[in-house]
N, C-alpha and C positions, 0 to 999 in steps of 0.2 A: 166323801170329800167333795164330790160334784154338788151335792145338795147344799153343803156348807158354803161353797164358793158362790153358788147361785143366790142363796139367801143374803150373803154378804154383799154381793154386787147390787142387789135390789134395795137393801135396807141400810147399807154402810155400817153394819154392826159387826164387831169382831166375833170370831168363832167362839172364843171362850165365853163371851157374854151371851151368845146364842145358846150355848150348852147350859148356862146357868138358868135360863128361862124355864126349862123342863127337866130338872135333874132326875126325877123319878123315872120318866120314860127313857131317858138316855141310859141310866143305870140298868134298866130292864132290858133294853136292846143290847147293851154290852154283855150282860149275862147270857142272853139267848145266843148271841153270836159265839161267845166262848164255849158254851155247852155244845153247840153244833160242831164246832171245830174239834172238840175233844172226843167226839163219838168215834172217830177212826182209831184213836189211841186206846180207848176202853174196849172196843170190839175186836181189836187186833186185825183190822182191815188194812190191806195193802192198797195204796192208791196206784193205779196203773194208767196207761194211756186211755183216753176217753173215746175209743172207737178208731177204726182204721182210716176213716175219711178225715177226721179232724185230729188224729193223734199227733200230727206234726205241729199243729197250732196250739192245742191244749195239753202240752206236755206237763206232767206234774211238777217237774223241776222248774220249768219256766213259770208256771203259775205260782209256785212258792216264792220265786224271786220277785215276781210282779207284786205279790201281796206284801212282801217285806219292804219293797221300795215305796209302795203306797203308804204303809204305816210310817216309814221314816219321813216321807214328804208331809204327811199330816201332822206328825209331831214337830217337824221343823216349822210348819205354818203357825202352830200354837206358840212356839218359842219366839218367833219373829213378832207376832202380834202382841205377845206378853211384854217384850222389851219396848216396842214402839208405842203400844197403847192404842193403835189405830188399826182399822181394817186393812188387810194386805191387798185385797182386790178392789 
């Protein structure tokens, strides 16, 4: 999200148009991220706190909520730019 925002600020090109410039690399990255996310499901690994020092900060439930909020924010950005046809930032 930050990379898309930074590129949009510098070039004034909407995110959807940025994504269309390198569709193969974007698709490969999406597949790799999805595969990495599914490893815990296929290996039956339980995600627990990430250490006693940082356990209160990197709580798995909080990280799941932050990730979902980021995905919704990025999807919202694509929708807004799709309707307006202009760069949001």
